[in-house]
N, C-alpha and C positions, 0 to 999 in steps of 0.2 A: 485536218488541214493540208491542202495539198501543197507541194513544195512550192518555196518562194522564196526570193530575196526581199530584204525589207524595203527597198525602192518600190519594189511591185505590189507590197502591201499598201505602201501610201499611196499609189496610184488609184488603190481601191477604197481607203477609207480617207473619209473627210475629215481632216483632222479638226478644222473649226467645228464641225457638226460634234465631234467628240468633246472637246473642250466644253461647248454650249450645253451637252447633256451632261457634263460635270456638274457644271455650275448650276444646273437645276435640281439635279440632284440633292446638289448638298443645300440648296434652297428647304429642304425637305428634313434635313438632319443635322446634328452638330459633328458628326463624323466626316472623314477626308477619301475622296476617292482619287486614284493615280494610275493612271496608265503608262506603261513602259514598254517598247519595243526594241528589242536587243539585235544586234548584228549575230551571225553565225560565231557559234564558240565550243570549244572540246569541251568536254564536262557534262555534270549535271546540270539540269535546268532549276530544280529547287534551290539548291544552295547557291545559283546566281539569283533567282528571285529574290533568298532572304537577303544578300548581299545589295542589291539594288535597293530593298524596303528599308534597309540602314542608311544607305548613301542619300535615299531622298529625305532623311529625316522622321520617316513614316513613325518610328518609336517615339518621336519626341511630341507627341500630339500630346494635350492636355488629358483627355480620356482614352488614350491608348485605342481610338475606335478608327482607324484608316483601314483602308483595302486597296492593293494593288493587284492591277492584272498586268503580269510580265509576260511577253509575247516573244517569241523567237521563230519568226516565219520560217526562217531556212532551215530549220530542225522540225518542222511541223509540230511545236510543244507551246505549252502555256501554262501557266500557273496564276490560281488565285488565292492571295494570300490575306489575310485579317489579322490586325495586331491583337494583343490579349484580351484589350477590353470587350471587343465584339466578338470575339472567339468564345469568351466565357457566357455570352449570352446566348449563340445561336448555336454552338456545336458544328462538329465536322459535316453532318448531313447536309448544313444549307451551303458550306462552300463546294461540296459534291453536286449539289443540285444546280449550282450557278455553271459549274463547268460543265456537267452534262448538257445544260442547255445551250451553252456557247459551242460545244462540238460539234453538236447536232446542225447550228448554223453553219458552222466552218466546214464540216464535211461536203455541205451542198455548195461552198464556194461562196457563201453569203457572209464575208467577213464583219461589213460594216453592222449588218443586221446582229451578228451574232454579241459584238462588243457592245451594241446598244443593248441588246436584252441583259448583258451581263452587268453593265451599269445601271440598269433600271433594279434589277434583282437586288443588288447589292444595296443600292439607294432603300428599297421596301424594308429591307431587313435592318438597317441602319435606323430609318424613321420610327421604327416599332421602339426599340432600345435607347436610341440617342435622339430624342428628336431635337428639331429646332429651336432654339432659344433666342429670338432676333436681339433681347437685350445683352447677351454674352458672347456670341458665337463670332469668330473670328476664324477667316479663311487662313488655316495655319500651314496649306502646301500649295504649290502652283498647281493650276489646273490644266496644264498644257501639256502634249503629250511629252513624255521623257524619251530622249534617244540617247544621251550621254552617258557615258562610263560603261554601260554596257552590262556589267555584272558588279 
């Protein structure tokens, strides 16, 4: 991922398209998908992603099946985190595969494509283990890109 500020990333990413991709993905699963884009900060990215995961209420989903895409464009870093319910079903290789696919796009400057591929791959895994249940499904978390709190 080339160095860039968050504002520059947002000029390359269609926020409404991301929101719609999350909405469509969640029509296939009872799981929740969130995207958070943080400002530059010093420190390790994974702990910041874990704090964002908690801040967004992702540990409060009924089935513990939320997935967070935490992106820090100025640091050229991102983390894909899954809650314990989905992680127990898919294992670490699943997350590593999503991250590798996204990183390939990001290295080519294809930010939108990388994020969309990640959302699609997350939805595929969620749909297998946590299929959509129209009678009981509730959208537990917002579908918009998070930019608040940053860590």
